[in-house]
N, C-alpha and C positions, 0 to 999 in steps of 0.2 A: 202247367199243360203244357204241352207241347203243339206249336204254333203248324197250320196245314200248310199254310205257307213257306215255299222254299225259303229259306238264308244261306246256302252255300252257291260257292261260284259268283258268276257274276249276276246274282240275284242280291245282292250286297253292293254291287256298284253304281252307284244312283242314274250319274252321266251316261249310262252305258244302255240304263231302264229309259231313260231318254231317248234316247238314239233306236232304241229297238221300239218303243211307241209307236215315235215319227214313222216308223220304217213299216210298221204293221197295221197304223193309219193308212197309211198313203197304198198299199201294198191291198188292201179290201177298196180302196177308191178307186185307184186303176183297173180291176175287173171290174166294179161295175160300171167305170166310164169306158171298157173296152166296150161293153154290151151296149152303151147307151148311144156311141156317138153314133158308131155306123146305125144303130136305129135309128137314129133322128135322119139321116140322110134317106133310107126306106121308107120308115112312115111318116115322116112329116113333109122333104122335099122328093118323094114318089123318084128317088134314084136307083138307075136300072145295074145289074147286076155289075157289067164293068167298072161302072162308076164306085161301087160299091166295093172293087178289090181293090180299083185305080185308092180308094183313099187310106186302106191299109197300106199300100206301097208306098204312098208317101208317108206315112205317119214312121216306115223303118227307115226310109232316103237318111236322117240325119244320122243314123249308126253304122252309114256307112261313109258318108261324107264329113262328118265331124268327130268322130272317137279318136281318131290320132292328133290332131292337137288338142284335143280337148287334154289328153295327156298331161300336153304338154304345162297347157295355162292351172293345171292343178298341180302340178309340182310347184310351179312359180309361185300360185296363193293360198293364204289360207284356207283350208276348207272346209272349216264348218259355216262360214259366207255363202260360200257357193251354194251348199249341202241349201239355206235358209234360201239365196234365192230362188234356185231352183224348185222347189214349194212355192212360193208363191210367186214364181214368175206361172207355173202352171196354172194357179188358181186365177189370174185376172185373163189368163188366154180362155180358158175355159168358162169365165163365165160371164165372157161376153157370148155365148152357144144362147143361153135363155132371156138376156136380156134381146138381143136380136131378134127373136122367137117371139117375145112382150109385142117388141116396134113392129112387129110383119116385116122385117126386114132382111130372115136370115136365108143366105144363099149357101148353096155346095159351094162355090168358090172360098167363102169362109171357113168352113167345113176344114178342104183343101189348108187353107192357109193358119190354122189353128193346128191340127193335126200336124203340120212340116215343125211348126213354132215348137209347141209340145213336147217335139221328139227332141230338139237342139235340149231344151231344159236338161227332159230325163237322161240323153247321152253324159252330161254335165254333172249334172245329181247319182248316175251309177256310179261315172269313174269315181268322183270323188270320195263318194261313203265307201265304193271297196278300198279307200286307199286311204280314209278319217280311223275306220277301224283298228288298224294297229298301231295309229298314235293312241289314241283310245283307252285299250285293253293293254295287258301284259301279254306277250307271245303266249306262256303256254297256256289262254283263256283266248287265243282268236279262234282255235275250233270249234271251244264253246259259243264263242260269237258268232260263228257266221253259223252253227247249227240251228240257234236261236231265231236268225232269221229265214233260216229255211220252214224253220215251225210256223212264220208268219205269213212265207209265202204259199208253203203246201193250205193251213188252213182257208188260207183266202181262194187259192185252186179251187177246195171243196165249197166254199159258202156264198164264196163271191157271184161268182155269175147268177145263183138263185136268187141271192139277195138283190143284185142287181135284175132281174127279170120281174121281180114285183114292185120295187122303184118305177120302175116305166108302168108295169101293167097302172099304178094307181096314180103316181103323178104326172103319166107322159113323159117322155123321153129326155125332151129337151130340160126338167129339172129334177129328172135325175144326172146330169151333167153336174147339176148347179152342185146337189151332193158331195158329188167326185171333186168337185173346185171346194168347198167345205174344208175336205180331208186333206189335201193340198194344205189349207191355213193353218189344220191342228197341227197336221206334220211339223210344220215350218214352227210354230208356235215350243212344240217339245225341241225340237233343233237348237232351239234362241233361250231354253235355259239351260243347255250344258255347262257347267262353269269351267270343266278343269282348261288350264290354257293349254292352246296347242303348238306345238315347237316352232320359231318363224323356219320358214322354208330356205333352206339351204343353194344359193343360188351360185354357183361356181362363176367369175369372171374372167375375162380371156383381155388382157389389156386398160383395166381397166370398167371394160364395158361387158354388159349383158350379152351371151350368149346369141345368134339370131335363133327364132323357133326350128328353122331345120336343123341347126348342128342340135340343141336338146334332144327333137326327135329322131335325129341318129344316135344320140345316147342310149334310147330307150332302145330303141331297134338291135344296138350294138347286145345290150346286154341279154336281151331276150335268146335272141340266135347264136349269140356268143355262152349259154347255158346250155350246155346238155339236155338235164333234166326238162327246166323250159320248155326248150325245142322238141322234145318226145311230149311234154302234157300238150301242146297247142300240136302237135301234127295228132298226136290221137284225139280229142277234141274234137279238131275242125274234121275229121275223116266222120267221124260218130257223129257230126252234126249233120252234115252233107249227106249220107246213108238214110238216117232216119229222116230228114226231108223228104230225099224220094218214095219214102216209104208213108208217109203221115201227109207225103201233099195230097195222096188220091186216095186215105183210109176211109175216108167218110163215103168217096162216091164207091168204095170196095164194099162197106159195110151196108151203105141203101141196096146197091143193083146187083151183088151177088150175095151177101149174102141174106140179104131180102128183110133187115133189124129197123124197125121201127125209129124215130127219133128218141122217143122217152127211155129205150133200152139202150141205145148211143149213148145215149147221155147218163147212163148208169154206170155202166164199161166206165166212160172216164174219168169219173167220178173215184172208181174204186183204182185206178190210176195214182188220182193226189191223194189219196187214203197210202197207196206205198209210198208216197214221196214222204207224206206228217210222220210215219214209221220209222225211216230211214232218218228224219230232222232231229228224232229222239232218242237213237239209237247208233250216229253216226262215229261221235266222239268215242264211248268205249269199244267200238268194232274197231277204230283207226289205233286206241293203245292197245288194245288184244293181240290186234294180226301187226300191226307196224302200217308206217305209208306206200310204200311199194309194192305188199303183197292185197292189200286192201283193195289199191287201183288198180290191179290185172283182175282182184275176184270180181269186183263189180263191173270194170270195162268188156270184160271176157263175155259178159251176160246180157250186153246189148241184144248183137244178131240173135241169139237164141230168141229170146224175149218176141223181137217181131216175126221169124220163124210158125212162132205160135197162130199167128195174128192169119197167116199165109196157107196156113196146114187147119182153119175152120172152116168146119162143114157147114154146109147152110141151115141159115133158119132160129129158131131159139136153140140147134145142140151149140151153137155157135159161141154161146155167152160166155160156158165157163172156159175155154180155150182165150178169150179177147176177157178177160176178167184176169184172167192171172196174167197173162204178157203184161196188162197194164201196172200189173200191183209190181209184177217185177219188172218192168221197165221202169215204174215211177221211181221202184225203191233203189234201185240201184244210180237214177243218174245224180238224182239227190247226194245222195254218200258217196258217189266219186262227185261232183262238185264242189259239197264239203271240204274235203281231203285238201283238192289238188288249189282251189283258190286259198283255204288256209294256208297251203304249205310256199303257195311263190308268196303270199303276202309275207311268209315270217322267213325268208330266205331275201328279200328286196330289200337296198336301203331304204330307211325312208323319205330320199329326196327322191328316190326314183320310182315313188307308188304311182304315183299317177298314170305316169309314162309305160313303165311295166303294164298295168291294169291294161291301159285304153290298146297299148299293143297285142295283148294277149287279145280282146275282145276285140280290135279288129279282124285277126287272124281265123278266131271260132266261130265269129258272126258270118264273116264273110263270103263261108262257103253255104250257109241257111238258103239265101236264092236262086243260087245255082242250082241247089240238091231239088228243091221246089221243081223249078224247071225243066231241069231233069225227069222229078218224077212224074209230072205231066206228059210230058213227050213219050216216054216208058210204056206209061198207062194206055197213050195211045195205040204206037205201034205194037209191044208187046202182051198188052193185055194188064187188068188189075191184080191177079193174084200174083203172074211175075214181077212185077217190077217190088210188087212187096218182099219176095224170094231176092230179088239185088239189093233190095236195101239193108237186110237181115244178113245176108252174105258180107257184103262192105263193113257193114257195121261192126260184125266180128273180126274184120280186120283190122279192126284200130288199136286194140290192144295190142298189135307189134310193136307198134309206138314206145311203148312201156317197155316193152319184155325185151328189149334190143338196147335202153336206157338205162346208166347207173341207178336210174332210180328203181329197179327191181331190187335193190339189196335194205332202201331203204325204209328202217323201221320207225326213229324216229324223227317230231321234228327240229330242223338243222337250225344252226344258230347263223344269222344275215349275214351274207356273204361280201366281199370287198370286192365291190364294183371297179374299185381300178384296177385288178389284175384278171377282169374276162375276158373272154379273146376274141380277137374281132370278127365282126357279122361273115355270114358267109354270104358268097354273091349273089 
């Protein structure tokens, strides 16, 4: 009798399944914690709107401050222990919140400190797991592996907030944070069970000594900026993130005040976007193999802006729902296909010893535009209007594809071999 459980590809790779299970549990836990932590501030500590916004900012700061040095350390050290420490460190920090709540000692300052320190562990975990996957699976399975990670992320986006809301309602916000902490413990135990021996990090020595952190960081910068395809990928993603942040910074205000939609309907609209992401996670491997790396990237990147224009042109009232649902489905689908193909591409071409630095440089470049776009979106929404600001975000987002169109990547069809980092061009000034 034929088994209903999939048996091909990475379904037969026990160590990958442990890493995937860890990531899945972590994603759901993060969705719960992402809702529960600000609700602790709001419901338990009676925080103001500014204080809640400041908590979100503090949680994001480590991604700007520590991403680049994290890449150096990830290349110097074995990555599996970094993943385990990242999980268990976040668990220990988060469990202090329900403990302080029970002791009637919880303060807003503790939430800020925990949010910041959890962000640091998150930075190291993210860079390490993106760099660990190519060492765990064969090169021809990298896209499949990233697709499975995206399935988990998309499923967590669909079900995680609802689960978090129920947990907060039933157990109160501090105890929902405790469940988030337990999810990181479970994730760490799965990674601890991985048995494949990781190759020792290759650290080149100069006159018998390890190079300085700055020297190693410059090597990662040279690798990214010296490769025309990676430069194009960084430019495309950074541009898209900048202008999508312009639009998404005010999209909730636009939906409530301009379109007159209820919070329930708005939630359903964003759930549709998560379903688009889930569909992309299941189909991206076949799409990229059918049409090629470059053409697939161009096709999905070209749809970023038009999807957002549907939001800008949505009519008032319930008639806006088909516009918004279509926009979120297209946006969710195209972004996930783009991310899977592009992350897999850069993992495939990068030498193992540079994986951490390459991923950290790319993440710093493409995430660094997000806070700029958010601030710009808020300012434009005040100066020129909400609908007009979304149009600006849509037009700017459409321009992102030009980075790929005018790069050698547009001709790329199959995943290339790792390139020799010794022959990369010097970094541009």
